[in-house]
Structure formats: structure tokens, C-alpha cells
N, C-alpha and C positions, 0 to 999 in steps of 0.2 A: 552494837550495831554497825555496820560495813561504813570505813572513813569515806569521806568526799573523794579523795586520792583516787580511788579505785573505781570510781565511777564514770568520768568521762573523760577526755584525753581535755589536757589543761592549756593554757595559752600561757607565751612568755610570760605575760604579769602573773596570772594564777599562780604557776609553778613559784615564783618569785615571792608573792603573797603568803602561800601554806609556809615555804620554807623561813619564812621569816617570822611568821606565827612561833615557828616549832623552835625556832633559834633564840627566840626572845622571853620564852616562856622558859627555857633549860640553858640558859647561855653559859653558866658557869660551869653546868658538867661537859657541856658540849665543846668548852673552850680548852678544858684542862682536858678531853679524852684526845685531843688532837696534838697537846704540847708534851703529852706524857711520850710518844713519841720522836718529837720532831725535835724538842731539847737536846737530849741524848746524841740524838740524827745529827744535830748540826754542833754539838761539841766534839763529836768525832772526825765530822767533817773540815771542822776549822784548824782540830788540831792535826790531823790526815796533812792538810795542805800548807801549815807550817812546820812540819817534820820532812814532809818531802819537796819542799819548794828547791830549789835550785837556783843559788845563791848565784846574781849578776843575773839573772836574765830579762829584769826590769829594771836595771842600773839605767837610768836617763844621761848620764855623763858619757855612754858609751858612743861611740859615733856608728852610726851604719857599718862599715866595715867590719871595726871594732866587736861588734853583736854577731858577726857574720865568723868573725876568728873566734870568737869565744863560744860560739853554738859549735864548730868544726871541732875544736878542742877539748869539746864536753858532751859530745853527742853523747858516749853511751850512759853515764849519768841521766843527761835529756832524758831520753827513753826511758830510762830504767823508772823514773819518776812519774812520767806522766802514767804508762802503763799501771804503775801500784794507785794512783789517784784512780785512774778509770776504774779497777778492781773495787776501789773503796765504792766508789758512786755506784757501781751495781749492789755492789753490798748494803748499801743505804740506802736506794731505790725496792730492793725487796723486803727491807723490813717495814719500809713506807706502805707496804702493802698492806699490815697489820691494822695500819691506824685508818684506812681509807675500808677495811672490812669491817672493824669496829665501829667506825662511823656509822655503816650501813645498817650492823643492826641496831643500833643504837635509836638511831633515827626513823627503823620500822615499826620498832618497838612502843615507838613513843605515836606513829600514825593509827597501829594498832590497837592504842589504848591498852598496852601490857607493859607498860616502861621496864625496861631490866635497868641491871645496875652497868657502870664502867666497866668492871673488872669481871662480868659475866660477854658483857660485848666483846671483850680483848678474848676472852677465853673460846668464844665464838668462832674468833676470826684467826685464832689460832692451829682452831682444829681442820680451817680450809685452804690453811697456807701453805701447804706444799702444792693444794691443786693453782691457786695465785699466782703460786712462782713458775711452774709449767704453763699453764693458760698462756702468763707474759710474756717468756720464752720463746713457747711456739709460736705466739703471735707476732713478735720480734722477725721469726725466722721467717715467718710469709712477707712481710712486708719488706725487707732488707732489700732481695730482688725485685719489689713494686717500685719502689722508689728507684733504684739503681737504675733502671730501665726506662721506666714508665713513672713519671713523678705522678702524674694525674691519678693513674692506678692504687698507688698507693694513698693516695689523700682518699680517694674514694672508699678504698677498705680499711683507712683508719677510722672514719666516722663511722663506716658497718660495725668495725668493731668495739666502739668506746662505750657501749659497754659491757662487754665482757667480765671484769673485772668486779660488777654488782651480782653478774649470773653467777659466777663462782660461789659467792657471798653468799645471795639472798635467793637463789633458786639450785642452787648444791650440781651445778655444770662446773664439767672440768676440761680443760683442752680445746678442741674441736669442736667442740658438744656447746663447752661457751659460747665460742666466735658465732657458731650458726646461733644460737638463741641473738645473741645481741643483733644479729643480722638482722633477724628476724622479724626483732620489734622496731629496728631502724628504717626497714623494707617501705618504700613507700613516703618515706617520711624523711628522707634521706638528709634535702635541701632544710626542713624545720630545725633538724636536729644538726647541722652542721650553721647554721643560722644563730640559733640560741646561741649554741658554745660560744659563737665568737662574739656574741652577744656581754656573754657572763664572763668574759675574759675582758671586755674593753671596760664593763662598769669595777671588776674588778678592780682592774689597774688604775681609772681613774679614781678607785675609794683610797688607793695605796699611796698614791704622787704626794698626799704632804708628809707622810712618814719616810718616803724616799728623799722628797729633798730635806729634810730634817737630817736624817740620816747621813744624809751626804757632805752636811754641813760638819758634823760631829766627828765623821772618818775625816776630811779635811782639817779641822783644829787640832785634832788626837795624835800624840806624836809618842806618846807608850804604849808601846804592845801590848802592855796588861791590861791598860781601858779598851786599846782596839778591839780585842779578843770580847771585852765586854761588850760594846757598841756592837758587833757583828753579830752577837748571841742574842744581845735584845733587841737587835731588828728583826732577825729572823723570826723569833719568837713570836714580835707583833704580826709579822706578815703569818705565821700560821694563826694567829688568832681571825685574824681577819677571812682566810682563806679556810678557815673552819664553817665560816655562813655557807660560803661556797659549796662547801662540801654536805652541806645539807641539801642546799639545790639540786645537785647530782643526784643524791638519794632519793629525793623530791620526784625527780626527772624522769629515772630508770622506774622506780615502783606505780608512779600513772604512765609511763609508756607502754611497759610489760603488758599491766592492768584491761589497754587499751589498743592493744596491737588488732584484735580482732576487728574492728575499727578504724585501722587505716583504710582497708582499700575504699568504705566505705565516702570518709571525708577528703579524699588526697584525689 
């Protein structure tokens, strides 16, 4: 029998309720699926930040004049470090697409009553990874001039293309086709998609506040680099576990809005 997710457009609370039911009943698998990518990505990121940090950049004992002199005399090293870290961040972002798409496949299998395994979800994501990378590159190419020339059009199209990664993973779209499919889903519901995502972001932040405060205190108390590394890794892992619920929310959001996009003109 077809899931209720495909039959009518959900409200904000209905999307949350559906996602929570899925998460609650499959929490261990969903969190594991998220951490399989999040943990190695965070390890690489932390190691890169440590390896390419420029000594003295954050030295509080330096006066403003001394900091300017330091930057001037080490400009080449600073530029090199920032460039390397920027490229690392891009590479890690591309790897993160695998987690997003694997989560999409896993959650859809649960909604469809055909539960798949974590490995199978990642294999399906891997098969669409090149398409996802190309689609994200294309989206950035289109968004950069929109944000540089006019901020508002950039925001408008960022929302229109919000579902592009799910169009790649779950609807076999690639590149401009994925962007167009996302826009078609959002059309006539732009403010709803924008507003819901703002609310999801606020909710995620509120849930994370105790973790942010706790680990802020632990960072302040820690003076040992090794324990500092462990604290950062644990902090990021916990946030990834919390984020896995909101990853489920976004998949439910996409599947529900894709299946009801024909009704958007009637209801908005």
C-alpha cells in the first residue's frame, strides 16, 4: 500500500512527525549511517587544520602592529595554508554528498516499506556520486554571479534549488535537469520551503545549545592537544548524530513535496 507521505502535502508539524517516527524506530541505523562519513571527514578536517595552521596567527600576545608585521612577513605561507585548507574543505564537502544521498535512499526504503541495508544505501549513493558532484558544481557556478550582483536573486534560486541533491539521488536527475526538477517542486511553494527550512534550522540550533555550551566549557578547560582533538571529534560526532534526524526531515520533505507538486497551484 502506498505510504501516506505521497498522498497529500504535509504541514510543518506533519513532516516533523513523520520524520520522528522513522528516526525513533531506526535511530541506531540512521545515526550509524551518518557517522560512517561524518567521523572520518571530521578526523581529516581536524588533522588538516592542525597540519596547515600558520604558527603565530592567533597569538594573543601580539599587538595589532605586530600582527600586521607578522602577516606581511609570512604572507606566502598564509595564502598557501588557506588555499590548501580551502581545497580540503571542498573535497570533504563532496564526500559529504555520499552521506546525504545514502540517507535519502535509506529513508525512502523505509517509507516504501522495502527497508534496505546501510551498505546498499551507500552503494546506491556511490553510483550517483559523480552526478551529485557535477550538479553541485553547476549550482555554485550559477549562484556565484547571482549573489555577487544581486543578493536577493541568489537567495531566491538557492531555495529553488534546495532539493537538487535529492533529485540526483532519488529521481535520477543530473546537472541542470536536477536544478530544474527542484525548482519545479518548489514553484508556488517558495515561501513555504524557505520558511520551513528556517524553522528546521532554528529547531536544530535550539536542540544543540546544551552540547555547544558543554563542549565550550570542555575546550576552555582542556590544555592538552590530544584531549583537545578528542573533544572536537566527540563534539562533531554528537552534532552529526543530532543532524541525522534533520537529514531524515529533509528526505521526507523532498518525497512529500515531489509527490504533491501537481497540487501546488491548487493549494497556494
